KEKE-3310 file (N, C-alpha, C; in steps of 0.2 Angstrom, whole numbers, plus 5000, padded with zeros to 4 digits):
npx = (5003:5007:4997:4986:4989:4988:4975:4969:4973:4967:4953:4952:4955:4944:4934:4936:4934:4920:4914:4917:4911:4898:4896:4898:4887:4876:4878:4877:4864:4858:4862:4856:4842:4842:4844:4833:4823:4827:4824:4811:4807:4811:4803:4791:4793:4794:4781:4774:4779:4773:4759:4759:4762:4751:4741:4745:4748:4758:4771:4767:4774:4779:4780:4791:4801:4802:4807:4818:4826:4827:4835:4846:4853:4859:4873:4879:4875:4881:4894:4895:4894:4904:4915:4913:4915:4929:4934:4930:4939:4951:4950:4950:4962:4970:4967:4971:4985:4987:4984:4995:5006:5003:5004:5018:5023:5019:5028:5040:5040:5040:5053)
npy = (4968:4976:4984:4975:4971:4983:4986:4975:4977:4989:4985:4975:4984:4992:4983:4979:4991:4994:4983:4985:4998:4994:4986:4996:5004:4996:4995:5009:5011:5003:5010:5023:5019:5016:5029:5035:5028:5033:5047:5047:5042:5053:5063:5058:5059:5073:5076:5070:5078:5090:5087:5084:5097:5103:5096:5095:5083:5069:5059:5043:5028:5019:5026:5034:5025:5020:5031:5035:5024:5025:5037:5032:5025:5034:5038:5026:5025:5036:5033:5022:5029:5037:5028:5022:5032:5034:5021:5022:5032:5026:5015:5022:5028:5017:5012:5022:5020:5007:5009:5018:5009:5000:5007:5011:4997:4994:5004:4999:4987:4992:4996)
npz = (4823:4835:4835:4837:4850:4857:4855:4861:4874:4876:4875:4885:4897:4895:4897:4910:4916:4913:4920:4933:4934:4932:4944:4954:4950:4954:4967:4970:4967:4977:4988:4985:4987:5000:5005:5000:5007:5020:5018:5016:5029:5036:5031:5036:5049:5051:5047:5058:5069:5066:5067:5080:5086:5082:5088:5101:5107:5113:5105:5100:5107:5097:5086:5089:5091:5078:5071:5078:5075:5060:5060:5067:5056:5048:5050:5046:5032:5027:5029:5021:5008:5008:5008:4996:4987:4990:4985:4972:4967:4969:4960:4949:4948:4948:4936:4927:4929:4924:4911:4908:4910:4900:4889:4890:4889:4876:4869:4872:4866:4852:4851)
capx = (5004:5007:4990:4982:4990:4985:4968:4967:4974:4961:4947:4953:4954:4937:4929:4937:4930:4913:4912:4918:4906:4891:4896:4897:4880:4872:4879:4874:4856:4856:4863:4851:4836:4842:4843:4826:4820:4828:4821:4804:4807:4812:4796:4786:4795:4792:4773:4772:4780:4768:4753:4760:4762:4744:4736:4748:4748:4765:4772:4766:4781:4781:4782:4797:4806:4803:4811:4825:4829:4829:4841:4852:4855:4862:4880:4881:4874:4886:4901:4895:4894:4911:4919:4911:4919:4936:4935:4930:4945:4956:4950:4952:4970:4973:4965:4976:4992:4987:4985:5001:5010:5001:5008:5025:5024:5019:5033:5046:5039:5042:5060)
capy = (4965:4981:4987:4970:4971:4989:4985:4969:4980:4994:4981:4972:4989:4994:4977:4979:4997:4992:4978:4989:5003:4990:4985:5002:5007:4992:4998:5016:5010:5001:5016:5028:5016:5017:5036:5036:5026:5038:5053:5045:5042:5060:5066:5055:5062:5080:5076:5068:5084:5095:5084:5085:5104:5105:5093:5095:5076:5066:5054:5036:5025:5015:5031:5037:5020:5020:5038:5034:5018:5029:5042:5029:5022:5039:5037:5020:5026:5041:5030:5018:5033:5040:5022:5020:5037:5033:5016:5024:5036:5021:5012:5027:5029:5011:5012:5026:5017:5001:5012:5020:5003:4997:5012:5009:4990:4995:5008:4994:4982:4995:4997)
capz = (4830:4840:4835:4840:4857:4859:4854:4866:4881:4877:4876:4892:4901:4894:4900:4917:4918:4913:4925:4939:4934:4934:4951:4957:4949:4958:4975:4971:4967:4984:4992:4984:4989:5007:5006:4999:5013:5025:5016:5017:5036:5038:5030:5041:5056:5050:5048:5065:5073:5064:5070:5088:5087:5081:5093:5108:5109:5113:5100:5102:5108:5092:5081:5092:5090:5071:5069:5081:5071:5054:5061:5068:5051:5044:5050:5042:5025:5026:5029:5015:5002:5008:5006:4989:4984:4990:4981:4965:4966:4969:4954:4943:4948:4946:4928:4924:4930:4920:4904:4907:4909:4893:4884:4891:4886:4869:4867:4873:4860:4846:4851)
cpx = (5003:5000:4985:4983:4987:4978:4965:4968:4968:4954:4947:4952:4946:4932:4930:4933:4923:4910:4912:4912:4899:4891:4895:4890:4876:4873:4876:4867:4854:4856:4857:4843:4836:4841:4836:4822:4821:4825:4814:4803:4807:4806:4791:4787:4793:4784:4771:4774:4775:4761:4754:4759:4754:4740:4739:4747:4755:4764:4770:4773:4783:4783:4790:4802:4808:4808:4818:4829:4831:4835:4847:4856:4860:4869:4882:4881:4879:4893:4901:4897:4902:4916:4918:4915:4926:4938:4935:4936:4951:4956:4952:4959:4973:4972:4970:4983:4992:4987:4991:5006:5009:5005:5015:5027:5025:5026:5040:5046:5041:5049:5064)
cpy = (4970:4983:4982:4970:4977:4989:4980:4973:4985:4990:4978:4978:4991:4989:4978:4985:4996:4988:4982:4995:5000:4989:4991:5005:5002:4994:5004:5015:5008:5007:5021:5025:5017:5024:5038:5034:5031:5044:5053:5045:5049:5064:5064:5059:5069:5081:5075:5075:5089:5093:5085:5092:5106:5102:5093:5088:5073:5061:5047:5033:5022:5020:5033:5032:5020:5026:5037:5028:5021:5033:5038:5026:5028:5039:5031:5022:5031:5038:5026:5023:5036:5034:5021:5026:5036:5026:5018:5028:5032:5018:5016:5028:5023:5010:5016:5023:5011:5004:5014:5015:5000:5001:5011:5002:4991:4999:5003:4989:4985:4996:4991)
cpz = (4835:4841:4839:4848:4860:4860:4860:4873:4882:4878:4883:4897:4901:4898:4907:4919:4918:4918:4932:4940:4935:4941:4955:4956:4953:4965:4975:4971:4973:4988:4992:4987:4997:5009:5005:5005:5019:5024:5018:5026:5039:5037:5035:5048:5056:5051:5055:5070:5072:5067:5078:5090:5086:5086:5100:5111:5108:5107:5104:5103:5101:5086:5083:5090:5082:5068:5072:5077:5064:5055:5064:5062:5047:5044:5046:5034:5023:5025:5022:5008:5002:5006:4999:4985:4984:4985:4973:4963:4965:4963:4949:4943:4946:4938:4924:4924:4925:4913:4903:4906:4902:4888:4884:4888:4878:4865:4867:4867:4853:4845:4849)
residu = (MET:ASP:THR:ASP:LEU:SER:THR:SER:LEU:ASP:GLU:ALA:ALA:GLU:LYS:MET:SER:GLN:SER:TYR:ILE:GLU:ASP:LEU:GLU:ASN:ARG:LEU:ARG:LYS:THR:LYS:ALA:LEU:ILE:SER:GLU:LEU:ASP:GLU:SER:GLN:ARG:ASN:PHE:ALA:GLU:GLN:ILE:GLN:LYS:GLU:ASN:GLU:GLN:PHE:MET:PRO:PHE:LYS:LEU:ASP:ASP:HIS:LYS:ARG:ILE:ALA:LYS:ALA:PHE:SER:LYS:VAL:PRO:ARG:TYR:HIS:LYS:LYS:VAL:VAL:ASP:LEU:SER:LYS:ARG:MET:ARG:THR:VAL:SER:GLN:LYS:ILE:LEU:LYS:MET:LYS:GLN:LYS:ALA:ARG:GLU:LEU:LEU:GLU:CYS:GLU:LYS:ARG)
# end
């Protein structure tokens, strides 16, 4: 009986962990895609600067707006990554607490 409860608790904790990890992985993929978009925009910006230096021509207004828009997204993406990191730490702490409580319950049952 104790083994079954322990196994059930371990399986439940494992399922919860897997579900949360899948959710985080999805969010991480989305964040990586946004970061890739930003990276691509920065490369385009660098190319535009190089072309401007070579030709001594000013940026077109549309190029400037696109670059400004990409750079305006950086603080938001950074905040999302920081928040995600905090949530991951919180969940890890909660999982550890749950495991400890499960162990304590098993010990109480044995007594």
